[in-house]
C-alpha positions in Angstrom: 40.1 -14.6 29.4 41.8 -16.8 27.4 41.1 -19.5 30.3 37.5 -18.4 30.8 36.4 -19.1 27.1 39.0 -22.3 27.0 37.1 -23.6 29.9 33.7 -22.6 28.9 34.5 -24.4 25.7 35.7 -27.7 27.1 32.9 -27.9 29.2 30.2 -27.5 26.4 32.4 -29.8 24.2 32.0 -32.2 27.2 28.2 -31.8 27.6 27.6 -32.8 23.8 28.1 -36.9 25.2 24.8 -36.4 26.8 23.2 -35.9 23.3 22.4 -39.8 23.6 19.7 -38.9 26.3 17.8 -36.9 23.4 17.7 -39.7 20.9 16.7 -42.4 23.4 13.4 -42.7 21.9 14.1 -42.6 18.6 14.3 -45.4 15.8 17.4 -46.7 15.3 17.5 -46.4 12.0 16.4 -43.0 11.9 19.3 -42.3 14.6 21.5 -43.8 12.0 20.7 -41.4 9.0 21.1 -38.3 11.1 24.6 -39.5 12.2 25.4 -40.0 8.1 23.9 -36.6 7.3 25.8 -34.9 10.5 29.0 -36.6 9.3 28.9 -35.1 5.9 28.7 -31.7 7.6 31.3 -32.4 10.1 33.5 -33.3 7.1 33.1 -30.0 5.9 33.9 -28.2 9.1 36.8 -29.8 9.8 38.4 -30.0 6.2 37.8 -26.1 6.3 38.7 -25.3 9.9 42.2 -27.1 9.1 42.9 -26.0 5.7 41.5 -22.4 6.0 42.2 -21.5 9.8 44.5 -23.9 11.5 47.2 -24.2 8.6 47.4 -20.5 7.7 48.0 -19.9 11.5 50.9 -22.9 11.9 52.6 -21.6 9.0 52.6 -17.9 10.7 53.3 -19.3 14.1 56.1 -22.2 13.1 57.5 -21.7 9.4 58.8 -24.6 7.8 58.2 -26.8 11.1 54.8 -26.1 10.3 54.2 -29.2 7.8 56.3 -32.2 9.7 53.9 -31.2 12.6 50.9 -31.6 10.9 52.2 -34.9 9.8 53.0 -36.1 13.2 49.3 -34.9 14.0 48.2 -37.7 11.4 50.4 -40.1 12.1 49.4 -39.8 15.7 46.0 -40.4 15.4 46.8 -43.3 12.9 48.9 -45.2 15.8 45.6 -44.2 18.2 43.8 -45.9 16.0 45.5 -49.2 15.5 46.5 -49.5 19.5 43.3 -48.9 21.1 40.9 -49.9 17.6 39.0 -46.4 17.8 37.0 -46.0 14.9 33.4 -45.8 14.8 31.1 -47.3 12.4 27.7 -45.5 12.1 26.1 -48.1 9.7 24.8 -50.4 12.6 27.1 -53.2 11.7 29.1 -53.6 15.0 30.1 -57.4 14.5 32.5 -57.4 17.3 29.3 -56.3 19.8 30.4 -57.2 23.7 31.6 -55.5 26.8 35.2 -55.5 25.8 34.6 -53.4 22.6 32.5 -51.1 24.4 35.4 -50.1 27.2 37.7 -50.1 24.9 35.9 -47.8 22.7 35.6 -45.7 26.0 39.4 -46.1 26.9 39.9 -44.6 23.1 37.7 -41.5 23.3 39.0 -40.3 26.6 42.3 -40.1 24.9 40.6 -38.6 22.1 38.7 -36.0 24.2 42.0 -35.1 26.2 43.7 -34.3 22.8 40.5 -31.8 21.7 40.3 -30.1 25.0 44.3 -29.4 24.7 43.6 -28.4 21.0 41.0 -25.9 21.8 43.1 -24.5 24.6 46.0 -24.0 22.3 43.9 -22.3 19.6 42.6 -19.9 22.6 46.2 -18.9 23.5 46.9 -17.8 19.4 43.4 -15.9 19.4 39.7 -15.9 20.7 38.7 -16.1 16.9 40.7 -19.2 16.6 39.5 -20.5 19.6 36.0 -20.1 18.4 36.4 -21.7 15.1 38.8 -24.8 16.4 35.9 -25.4 18.8 33.1 -25.3 16.4 35.2 -27.8 14.5 35.6 -30.1 17.7 31.8 -29.9 18.1 30.8 -30.6 14.8 32.8 -33.9 14.5 31.9 -35.2 18.5 28.1 -34.8 17.5 28.5 -38.1 15.2 31.1 -39.7 17.2 29.6 -39.5 20.9 26.1 -40.5 19.2 28.0 -43.4 17.5 29.7 -44.2 21.0 26.2 -44.4 22.4 25.4 -46.7 19.9 28.2 -49.1 20.5 27.7 -48.9 24.2 24.2 -50.0 24.0 25.1 -52.9 21.7 27.8 -53.6 24.1 25.4 -54.4 26.9 25.5 -51.2 28.5 21.8 -49.9 29.9 20.9 -46.5 28.6 21.5 -44.7 31.9 24.6 -46.4 32.3 25.9 -45.3 28.3 25.4 -42.0 29.2 27.0 -41.9 32.1 30.2 -43.4 30.8 30.5 -41.6 28.1 30.1 -38.3 29.6 32.7 -39.4 32.1 35.4 -40.0 28.8 34.2 -36.6 27.7 35.1 -34.7 30.6 39.1 -35.5 29.9 38.8 -32.6 27.1 38.3 -30.5 30.3 41.9 -32.0 31.9 43.6 -31.3 28.5 42.6 -27.6 28.1 43.9 -27.2 31.9 47.1 -29.2 31.0 48.1 -26.9 28.0 47.2 -23.5 29.7 49.2 -25.0 32.7 52.0 -25.3 30.5 51.5 -22.4 28.6 52.2 -20.5 31.6 55.3 -21.9 31.9 56.3 -22.4 28.7 56.0 -20.0 25.9 54.9 -21.0 22.4 53.2 -24.2 23.3 51.2 -23.6 20.9 53.6 -23.7 18.1 53.4 -27.1 18.3 49.8 -28.2 19.1 48.0 -26.0 16.2 49.9 -27.7 13.1 49.3 -30.7 15.2 45.3 -30.2 15.6 45.4 -29.4 12.3 46.5 -32.7 11.2 44.3 -34.2 13.5 41.3 -32.6 11.5 42.3 -33.5 8.2 43.1 -37.3 9.4 39.6 -37.4 11.3 38.0 -36.0 8.2 39.5 -37.9 5.5 39.9 -41.5 7.3 37.0 -41.5 9.8 34.1 -39.6 8.4 34.6 -39.5 4.5 35.1 -43.1 3.9 31.6 -43.8 5.9 29.8 -40.9 3.7 31.2 -43.4 0.6 29.3 -46.1 1.5 26.2 -44.2 1.2 25.8 -43.5 -2.7 21.8 -43.7 -3.3 21.3 -40.6 -5.8 19.3 -38.0 -3.1 21.2 -39.0 0.0 24.7 -38.3 -2.1 23.5 -34.9 -2.9 22.5 -33.6 0.2 25.5 -35.0 1.8 27.8 -32.8 -0.7 25.4 -29.9 0.1 26.2 -30.3 3.8 29.9 -30.6 3.4 29.8 -27.5 1.1 27.8 -25.8 3.7 30.3 -26.7 6.7 33.5 -25.5 4.4 31.8 -22.2 4.0 30.6 -21.9 7.6 34.1 -21.6 9.1 35.5 -18.6 7.2 32.1 -17.0 7.6 32.2 -17.2 11.2 36.2 -16.2 11.3 35.1 -13.1 8.9 32.5 -12.2 11.6 34.7 -12.7 14.5 37.4 -10.8 13.4 35.3 -7.9 12.6 33.7 -8.0 16.1 
């Protein structure tokens, strides 16, 4: 049952990379606004999932080792960004817009998606409700992430068809990440003790380093109020879903 839900979840997450097809006909300015508002909601979902679900579970699983592992997750993603320039700007200002940057984006995304798949599988090993809320958190940040990737690839000279194809291929590494963790879990007990706090660090870093700084660039009054409302909505959603799943 755990294997089934984990694989279904990562396949669904991989399919999000095809969202670009839905927005091909959209005006770029409109698309960038959609991304900005989705960033606010995603930030709330990630922070809520990390602090209200993954961190408490991490302490229960790993005790005193939980917070060093959370820190390790944050530092790992900082190093990943530094090494392969994985950083997504949603304001359309891609000065280094060429094919090398587009390919670097794909490599970075492949690694990032592999980790997402591993995190989802580890969460399902702990419990199905934690797996579902973790999957939702991954989906929330993958929507603006994948749309931004699509814009970067188009800006790098890819055709719409080629951008969708390569973006999807990089997203499928999530499936391999989940399979690796499930295989390791069958041979080694308690792998989730390390991956769940690592996932919490991952989510905190993405929200605080990549998503929220983008929101702080948009300071218009009405837009800011909507962003705050969406962020709070994302925060509230996760414990609501966890409550419903816990009572199911």
